[in-house]
C-alpha positions as CSV (number, residue, x, y, z in Angstrom):
1,M,0.0,0.0,0.0
2,T,1.4,3.4,-0.9
3,S,0.9,6.7,0.9
4,D,-0.6,8.2,-2.3
5,V,-3.9,6.9,-1.2
6,F,-4.1,9.3,1.7
7,S,-2.8,12.3,-0.3
8,L,-5.5,14.9,-0.7
9,R,-5.3,17.6,-3.4
10,Q,-5.6,21.1,-2.2
11,I,-9.2,22.4,-2.3
12,R,-9.6,25.1,-4.9
13,S,-11.4,28.4,-4.3
14,P,-15.0,28.4,-5.5
15,R,-15.5,29.9,-9.0
16,L,-18.6,32.0,-8.1
17,D,-18.7,35.7,-8.7
18,S,-20.6,37.9,-6.3
19,A,-23.6,38.2,-8.7
20,M,-24.2,34.5,-8.9
21,L,-23.8,34.1,-5.2
22,D,-26.3,36.8,-4.5
23,Q,-28.8,35.2,-6.9
24,G,-28.5,31.8,-5.1
25,V,-28.9,33.4,-1.7
26,A,-32.0,35.2,-3.0
27,R,-33.6,32.0,-4.2
28,I,-33.0,30.2,-0.9
29,K,-34.4,33.2,1.0
30,K,-37.5,33.2,-1.2
31,L,-38.1,29.4,-0.7
32,T,-37.6,29.7,3.1
33,D,-39.3,33.0,3.7
34,G,-41.5,32.8,6.8
35,W,-39.7,29.7,8.2
36,E,-37.9,30.1,11.5
37,D,-35.5,27.2,11.2
38,G,-36.7,25.4,8.2
39,G,-37.6,22.4,10.2
40,T,-40.8,20.5,11.4
41,A,-41.5,23.0,14.2
42,S,-41.6,25.8,11.6
43,F,-44.1,23.8,9.5
44,V,-46.3,23.2,12.5
45,G,-46.2,26.8,13.4
46,L,-47.1,28.0,10.0
47,L,-50.0,25.6,9.7
48,E,-51.3,26.5,13.2
49,D,-51.2,30.2,12.4
50,F,-53.1,29.6,9.2
51,R,-55.6,27.4,10.9
52,K,-56.4,30.2,13.4
53,Q,-56.7,32.8,10.6
54,F,-58.9,30.5,8.6
55,K,-61.2,29.9,11.5
56,A,-61.4,33.7,12.1
57,H,-62.3,34.3,8.5
58,I,-65.1,31.7,8.6
59,K,-66.4,33.1,11.9
60,S,-66.6,36.6,10.4
61,G,-68.7,35.3,7.5
62,E,-66.2,36.2,4.8
63,P,-66.5,34.2,1.6
64,I,-64.3,31.1,1.8
65,E,-62.9,31.8,-1.7
66,Q,-61.3,35.0,-0.5
67,C,-59.5,33.2,2.2
68,T,-57.5,31.3,-0.4
69,R,-55.9,34.5,-1.7
70,V,-53.0,34.4,0.8
71,K,-49.3,33.8,0.3
72,R,-48.5,30.1,-0.3
73,G,-52.3,29.6,-0.2
74,E,-52.1,26.3,-2.2
75,W,-49.6,24.7,0.1
76,L,-51.3,26.0,3.3
77,F,-54.8,24.8,2.3
78,L,-53.7,21.4,1.0
79,S,-51.6,20.9,4.2
80,L,-54.6,21.9,6.3
81,Y,-57.0,19.5,4.7
82,L,-54.4,16.7,4.6
83,N,-53.9,17.1,8.4
84,D,-57.3,18.0,9.6
85,L,-59.8,16.0,7.4
86,G,-61.4,13.3,9.4
87,A,-60.3,14.7,12.8
88,E,-63.2,14.8,15.3
89,D,-62.7,18.5,16.3
90,S,-62.5,19.6,12.7
91,R,-65.9,18.5,11.7
92,T,-67.6,21.4,13.4
93,W,-65.7,24.1,11.5
94,L,-63.7,22.8,8.5
95,P,-65.7,23.6,5.3
96,P,-66.2,20.7,2.8
97,L,-63.5,20.6,0.1
98,D,-66.0,20.9,-2.7
99,N,-65.4,21.9,-6.4
100,N,-65.7,25.6,-5.8
101,L,-63.2,25.7,-3.0
102,A,-60.8,23.3,-4.8
103,I,-60.9,25.5,-8.0
104,S,-60.3,28.6,-5.9
105,I,-57.2,27.0,-4.4
106,L,-55.8,25.2,-7.4
107,G,-57.2,26.9,-10.4
108,Q,-58.3,24.7,-13.4
109,D,-55.1,24.3,-15.4
110,P,-53.4,21.0,-14.3
111,S,-50.2,22.0,-16.2
112,R,-49.7,25.0,-13.9
113,L,-49.5,22.9,-10.7
114,K,-46.1,23.3,-9.2
115,K,-44.0,20.2,-8.5
116,H,-44.4,20.3,-4.7
117,I,-48.2,21.1,-4.9
118,R,-48.7,18.2,-7.3
119,R,-47.0,15.9,-4.9
120,L,-49.0,17.3,-1.9
121,L,-52.3,17.0,-3.8
122,T,-51.4,13.4,-4.6
123,Q,-50.8,12.7,-0.9
124,L,-54.2,14.3,0.0
125,Y,-55.9,12.1,-2.7
126,F,-54.4,8.8,-1.4
127,T,-54.9,9.7,2.3
128,H,-58.6,10.9,2.1
129,F,-59.8,9.1,-1.0
130,G,-63.6,9.0,-1.3
131,Q,-66.4,11.5,-1.9
132,E,-67.4,11.6,1.7
133,K,-64.2,13.4,2.7
134,L,-63.5,14.8,-0.7
135,P,-66.7,16.1,-2.4
136,C,-64.4,17.4,-5.1
137,L,-63.0,13.9,-5.8
138,E,-63.9,13.9,-9.5
139,F,-62.3,17.3,-10.0
140,L,-59.1,16.1,-8.2
141,C,-59.0,13.0,-10.3
142,G,-59.1,15.0,-13.5
143,M,-56.5,17.5,-12.2
144,L,-54.0,14.8,-11.0
145,K,-54.4,12.6,-14.1
146,L,-53.6,15.5,-16.5
147,A,-50.9,17.0,-14.2
148,W,-49.0,13.7,-13.9
149,Q,-49.4,12.8,-17.6
150,S,-48.1,16.2,-18.7
151,A,-45.2,16.3,-16.2
152,S,-41.7,16.3,-17.7
153,Q,-40.2,12.8,-17.3
154,E,-36.7,14.1,-16.9
155,N,-37.5,15.9,-13.7
156,L,-39.4,13.0,-12.0
157,D,-38.1,10.8,-9.2
158,P,-38.8,7.0,-9.5
159,I,-42.0,7.2,-7.5
160,S,-43.3,10.1,-9.5
161,K,-42.5,8.2,-12.7
162,V,-44.8,5.4,-11.6
163,W,-47.6,7.8,-10.9
164,S,-47.1,9.5,-14.2
165,K,-47.0,6.2,-16.2
166,H,-50.2,4.8,-14.5
167,A,-52.1,8.1,-14.1
168,H,-55.1,6.7,-16.0
169,L,-55.4,3.9,-13.4
170,L,-54.5,5.8,-10.3
171,F,-56.5,9.0,-10.6
172,A,-60.1,8.0,-11.3
173,I,-63.3,7.7,-9.3
174,D,-63.1,3.9,-9.7
175,A,-59.3,3.8,-9.3
176,P,-59.4,1.0,-6.6
177,D,-61.5,-1.2,-8.9
178,R,-59.1,-0.6,-11.8
179,L,-56.1,-1.5,-9.7
180,A,-57.8,-4.6,-8.3
181,E,-58.0,-5.9,-11.9
182,K,-54.1,-5.9,-11.8
183,W,-54.1,-8.4,-8.9
184,L,-52.6,-11.8,-9.6
185,P,-53.3,-15.0,-7.6
186,G,-50.9,-15.3,-4.7
187,M,-50.3,-11.5,-4.6
188,S,-51.0,-9.7,-1.3
189,V,-52.7,-6.3,-1.0
190,H,-49.4,-4.9,0.3
191,E,-47.5,-6.2,-2.8
192,L,-50.0,-4.7,-5.2
193,A,-50.0,-1.4,-3.4
194,N,-46.2,-1.3,-3.4
195,I,-46.2,-1.6,-7.2
196,F,-48.0,1.7,-7.5
197,H,-46.4,3.3,-4.4
198,I,-49.7,3.6,-2.4
199,H,-49.1,4.1,1.3
200,E,-51.0,1.8,3.6
201,N,-52.4,4.4,6.1
202,G,-54.8,6.1,3.7
203,E,-58.4,5.6,2.6
204,F,-57.3,4.6,-0.9
205,Y,-55.5,1.6,0.5
206,K,-58.7,0.6,2.4
207,E,-60.8,0.9,-0.7
208,L,-58.3,-1.2,-2.6
209,I,-58.7,-4.0,-0.1
210,K,-62.5,-3.9,-0.6
211,S,-62.1,-3.7,-4.4
212,L,-59.8,-6.8,-4.3
213,I,-62.4,-8.8,-2.4
214,L,-65.1,-8.0,-4.8
215,N,-62.9,-8.5,-7.8
216,R,-62.0,-12.0,-6.6
217,L,-65.7,-12.8,-6.4
218,R,-66.1,-11.6,-10.0
219,S,-63.2,-13.9,-11.2
220,I,-63.6,-17.2,-9.2
221,P,-65.1,-20.0,-11.3
222,I,-68.9,-20.1,-11.2
223,G,-70.2,-22.0,-8.1
224,M,-66.7,-22.2,-6.4
225,N,-66.9,-21.7,-2.7
226,N,-63.7,-20.2,-1.3
227,S,-63.9,-20.3,2.6
228,E,-61.0,-17.8,3.0
229,L,-62.7,-15.3,0.6
230,N,-66.0,-15.8,2.3
231,E,-64.5,-14.9,5.7
232,L,-63.0,-11.7,4.2
233,V,-66.4,-10.7,2.8
234,I,-68.2,-11.4,6.1
235,S,-65.6,-9.6,8.2
236,A,-65.9,-6.5,6.0
237,K,-69.6,-6.7,5.0
238,E,-70.7,-3.6,6.8
239,Q,-68.0,-1.4,5.4
240,R,-69.0,1.2,2.8
241,V,-67.6,0.8,-0.7
242,N,-66.8,3.5,-3.2
243,S,-70.3,3.2,-4.8
244,G,-71.8,4.2,-1.5
245,G,-73.4,0.9,-0.5
246,Y,-72.2,-1.9,1.8
247,L,-69.6,-4.4,0.8
248,G,-71.8,-7.3,1.7
249,A,-74.6,-6.0,-0.6
250,A,-72.1,-5.5,-3.4
251,A,-70.8,-9.0,-2.9
252,V,-74.4,-10.5,-3.1
253,K,-75.1,-8.4,-6.2
254,I,-72.0,-10.0,-7.9
255,L,-73.2,-13.5,-7.0
256,I,-76.8,-12.9,-8.3
257,N,-75.7,-11.2,-11.5
258,R,-73.2,-13.9,-12.3
259,S,-75.8,-16.6,-11.6
260,Q,-78.2,-14.8,-14.1
261,K,-75.6,-14.4,-16.8
262,E,-73.6,-17.6,-16.4
263,N,-75.9,-20.1,-14.9
264,S,-79.4,-19.5,-16.4
265,S,-80.5,-17.4,-13.3
266,I,-79.9,-20.4,-11.0
267,V,-77.7,-19.7,-8.0
268,P,-75.1,-22.5,-7.6
269,R,-75.6,-24.7,-4.6
270,D,-72.4,-23.6,-2.9
271,W,-73.3,-19.9,-3.2
272,K,-76.8,-20.1,-1.8
273,E,-75.8,-19.8,1.8
274,N,-73.6,-16.8,1.0
275,L,-76.6,-14.7,0.0
276,I,-77.6,-14.6,3.6
277,T,-74.3,-14.6,5.4
278,F,-73.0,-11.8,3.2
279,A,-76.2,-9.7,3.6
280,C,-79.5,-10.9,5.1
281,D,-82.5,-13.0,4.1
282,P,-84.3,-11.1,1.3
283,R,-87.6,-12.5,2.7
284,L,-87.2,-10.8,6.1
285,P,-90.1,-8.3,6.7
286,N,-87.8,-5.7,8.0
287,S,-87.7,-2.6,5.8
288,A,-84.5,-1.2,7.4
289,M,-82.5,-4.3,6.7
290,Q,-84.0,-4.7,3.2
291,S,-83.0,-1.2,2.4
292,Q,-79.5,-1.8,3.8
293,W,-78.8,-5.0,2.0
294,W,-81.2,-5.3,-1.0
295,S,-82.1,-1.8,-2.1
296,W,-79.9,-2.4,-5.2
297,A,-82.0,-5.4,-6.4
298,T,-84.7,-5.3,-9.0
299,S,-87.7,-7.5,-8.5
300,T,-86.2,-10.1,-10.8
301,E,-82.9,-10.2,-9.0
302,K,-84.6,-10.5,-5.6
303,E,-86.7,-13.4,-7.0
304,V,-83.5,-15.2,-8.1
305,A,-82.2,-14.8,-4.5
306,I,-85.4,-15.9,-2.8
307,R,-85.7,-18.9,-5.0
308,A,-82.1,-20.0,-4.2
309,I,-82.7,-19.6,-0.4
310,G,-86.0,-21.4,-0.7
311,E,-84.2,-24.4,-2.2
312,L,-81.9,-24.5,0.8
313,N,-85.1,-24.9,2.9
314,M,-86.4,-27.5,0.5
315,L,-83.3,-29.6,0.8
316,Q,-83.4,-29.3,4.5
317,F,-87.0,-30.5,4.5
318,I,-86.2,-33.4,2.2
319,A,-83.6,-34.6,4.7
320,M,-86.2,-34.4,7.5
321,L,-88.7,-36.2,5.3
322,E,-86.3,-39.1,4.6
323,E,-85.5,-39.4,8.3
324,S,-89.2,-39.6,9.2
325,L,-89.8,-42.4,6.7
326,I,-86.7,-44.4,6.8
327,T,-88.0,-46.8,9.4
328,S,-91.7,-46.4,8.6
329,K,-94.0,-48.8,6.8
330,I,-94.5,-46.0,4.2
331,R,-90.9,-45.5,3.4
332,H,-91.6,-46.4,-0.2
333,Q,-93.2,-43.0,-0.6
334,F,-90.0,-41.1,-0.2
335,P,-88.6,-41.3,-3.8
336,D,-91.8,-39.9,-5.4
337,R,-92.3,-37.2,-2.7
338,K,-88.7,-36.1,-3.1
339,R,-88.9,-36.1,-6.9
340,M,-92.1,-34.0,-6.8
341,L,-90.5,-31.3,-4.5
342,L,-87.3,-31.0,-6.6
343,R,-89.2,-30.9,-9.9
344,L,-91.3,-28.0,-8.5
345,F,-88.0,-26.1,-8.2
346,E,-86.6,-27.3,-11.5
347,L,-89.7,-26.1,-13.3
348,G,-89.7,-22.7,-11.6
349,K,-93.0,-23.2,-9.9
350,I,-91.9,-22.2,-6.4
351,Q,-91.6,-18.6,-5.5
352,D,-91.0,-18.8,-1.7
353,V,-90.5,-21.5,0.9
354,R,-90.9,-21.5,4.7
355,L,-90.2,-24.3,7.2
356,V,-92.0,-25.0,10.4
357,V,-90.0,-27.6,12.3
358,T,-90.5,-29.5,15.5
359,P,-89.0,-28.3,18.8
360,S,-86.7,-31.4,18.8
361,L,-85.1,-30.0,15.6
362,Y,-85.3,-26.3,16.3
363,N,-84.0,-26.2,19.9
364,P,-80.5,-27.8,19.2
365,M,-79.9,-25.6,16.1
366,D,-77.4,-22.8,16.3
367,T,-78.5,-19.2,15.7
368,K,-76.7,-19.1,12.3
369,T,-78.7,-22.1,11.0
370,R,-82.0,-20.8,12.3
371,D,-81.3,-17.4,10.6
372,L,-80.1,-19.1,7.4
373,L,-83.3,-21.0,7.0
374,L,-85.6,-18.4,8.5
375,L,-87.1,-21.2,10.6
376,N,-90.5,-21.2,12.2
377,W,-91.2,-23.8,14.9
378,V,-94.1,-26.0,16.2
379,T,-95.3,-24.9,19.6
380,G,-97.8,-27.6,20.4
381,A,-99.1,-31.0,19.2
382,S,-102.1,-31.6,17.1
383,R,-105.4,-32.1,18.9
384,G,-105.6,-35.5,20.5
385,K,-101.8,-36.1,20.2
386,D,-99.1,-36.1,22.9
387,K,-96.2,-34.8,20.8
388,A,-95.6,-32.3,18.0
389,N,-93.5,-34.7,15.9
390,T,-94.3,-33.4,12.4
391,S,-92.3,-30.7,10.5
392,F,-93.9,-28.8,7.6
393,I,-92.8,-27.1,4.5
394,C,-95.0,-24.3,3.1
395,M,-94.6,-23.3,-0.5
396,K,-95.8,-20.2,-2.4
397,C,-96.1,-21.1,-6.0
398,V,-96.9,-19.5,-9.4
399,D,-100.6,-19.4,-10.5
400,N,-101.5,-18.4,-6.9
401,V,-101.1,-21.9,-5.7
402,Y,-100.0,-22.6,-2.0
403,L,-98.8,-26.0,-0.8
404,I,-98.3,-27.5,2.6
405,E,-96.3,-30.8,2.8
406,G,-95.3,-32.5,6.0
407,T,-93.0,-35.3,7.3
408,G,-94.4,-38.8,8.0
409,S,-97.8,-39.7,6.6
410,F,-99.0,-36.1,6.2
411,G,-101.2,-35.5,3.2
412,L,-100.3,-32.8,0.7
413,R,-102.6,-29.7,0.9
414,A,-103.1,-27.3,-1.9
415,F,-104.9,-23.9,-1.8
416,I,-105.9,-22.1,-4.9
417,G,-106.3,-18.3,-5.4
418,T,-104.8,-15.0,-4.2
419,N,-104.4,-14.9,-0.4
420,S,-105.9,-18.4,-0.1
421,F,-103.2,-19.6,2.3
422,P,-105.1,-20.3,5.5
423,I,-102.7,-18.8,8.0
424,K,-103.0,-15.0,7.9
425,N,-99.8,-13.0,7.5
426,F,-97.7,-16.1,7.3
427,W,-95.5,-14.9,4.4
428,N,-94.9,-11.5,5.9
429,S,-94.2,-12.5,9.5
430,Q,-90.9,-12.8,11.4
431,P,-90.1,-16.4,12.3
432,K,-92.3,-17.5,15.2
433,G,-94.1,-20.5,16.7
434,Y,-97.2,-22.2,15.2
435,Y,-99.5,-24.8,16.5
436,D,-99.3,-28.2,14.8
437,H,-103.1,-28.1,14.0
438,E,-102.7,-24.8,12.2
439,M,-100.9,-26.7,9.4
440,R,-103.3,-29.7,9.4
441,I,-106.2,-28.1,7.4
442,D,-109.1,-30.5,7.4
443,K,-109.4,-32.3,4.1
444,T,-113.0,-31.4,3.8
445,I,-112.3,-27.7,3.5
446,C,-109.0,-28.1,1.6
447,P,-109.3,-27.4,-2.2
448,I,-106.9,-30.2,-3.0
449,Y,-106.0,-32.9,-0.5
450,Q,-103.6,-35.4,-1.9
451,V,-102.7,-38.8,-0.3
452,H,-99.4,-40.3,-1.4
453,Y,-100.6,-43.6,-2.8
454,P,-98.9,-45.2,-5.9
455,G,-99.3,-43.0,-8.9
456,W,-100.4,-39.9,-6.9
457,I,-98.4,-37.3,-8.9
458,P,-100.5,-37.6,-12.1
459,D,-103.6,-37.5,-9.9
460,F,-102.4,-34.2,-8.3
461,V,-101.7,-32.7,-11.7
462,S,-105.2,-33.7,-12.8
463,K,-106.7,-32.0,-9.7
464,L,-104.8,-28.8,-10.5
465,R,-106.2,-28.9,-14.1
466,N,-109.7,-28.8,-12.6
467,F,-108.8,-25.2,-11.5
468,N,-107.5,-24.4,-15.0
469,I,-103.9,-24.7,-13.8
470,E,-101.6,-26.7,-16.1
471,W,-98.3,-27.9,-14.5
472,R,-96.6,-30.0,-17.1
473,G,-93.5,-32.0,-16.4
474,L,-94.3,-33.0,-12.8
475,S,-95.3,-36.6,-13.6
C-alpha cells in the first residue's frame, strides 16, 4: 500500500462571482421566507397560524374563496386538509372541500401545478380518497391525471414516474377497482399497493382491499366456494364501498348477477348460503334491513335470491322427510315425494318456501342455521296427540297456488287463489311458533287434499287442471 492513497489535493477556491452568489442566496431566501429554522417546528407553526386565521375568516362570514388568496395559499390549504380532514374536532368548522373551493385553491389548469403542490395534492388524494371526505374527488382525479401525464419525465423521481405512467389507473373515481384488476393469484394487497407506491395508512388503500375482495368474487369459477374469501367478505360486509353501498350488498349483487348471466339465473348450490351470510335474508319483513342489503336489487334479482334460499329450505325438508320415513311402513313413498318437490323447483313453480320444524329439531340448532333457514317452529301438538313430531314445508307457487307438505304420513294440501293460504300474514311475518293443528287443514275444506298412494303425482296434476292450472312436467 502506498501513501498516495491518503494524499488529498488542495481544495480550490469556488469559482462563483458575487452576482451568482447573490442570486443563489435570494432563491434560498424566497423558498424559506417565513420559516424560522426550516424544520418541522416551523411547518407546524405556519400551519397552526393559518388554521387560526382561517377559523377567524369563517367566523366573520367572509366568503371562503377570499381566504384562499394568501401567500402560499395552495400549500397551506392542502396541508390543512391533509392534516385535519377526518379529525373529530375539525368536523364542526372545516368547510367541505367541494369543487368551488378546490378551484379557488388550485385553479383549473393542471399543467400549472407546481411540483411540490402536485405531490402534496397526490398525498391528499391517497390519504382521504372518497367522496365523503373529498366532495371534489372527481375534479381532483381530473387535475391529477392530467398533471402527472403532462409532467416532464426528466425531472421526476422514481415514485413520480410510476404515478405518471399509471395516471389513467390511479386517478379516477373507480381507481381502486381498476387497480384490483391488476391483482394476480398469490399476490398480497401490500405487494399490489407497493407496485403503485400507495401508502397503507390512507383511505385509498382501504378501498383497494375492498375492491380486491369484490374482484375476486367476479373472477372465481362459477359456483366455487372459497372459505377464506367468504370470511373476508363477512368480516368487511358492513364497510362502505366507493359506490356508497355496503360491501356485503355489493358481494351479493355479484353472485346474483353472475348466476343470471352464467348459470341461467340459478344460484349454484355452494353460493346459496352466502346470499344470507354476506347480507341478510331477502324474505325478512324488516324494511330497514331490506334497504341496507337489498335496495340495489330489481324484483327479478330478488326473486332469483329468494328462489335460491328457498331451495336451501327445500333440501333441509327433504332430509327431514327421509329421516321420518326411513324406518316407517310407508318409506316407499320417499322417492316420489322427493322427486315431486325437486321438480317444482326445476320447473320454476316455487316462489317462496318456509319451514315449520318440531321443537326437537329447532332447539338444538345454532342461531346461524336458524337465521339461514328463517325457521318457524311448532309450539304444540295436534289435537288429541301427545307430541308435536311433524315438521312442515309451506310453498308459495306460481298461478296463486299454495302448498303444505309434512313429514311422516302427512297429506299434501293445496290452496288455490290469491291470499288463499289459510294462515294469515304467514308470508310476511318474522319467524315464530305455530301450533301443529294450524298446518293440518281439514281435508273437507281443503281445495286439494292429496294422499301419497302409488301414482299420486298424475292425480295431483289432474286436480290442478280442474282449476285451469296446467303444470306440465311434474309426472
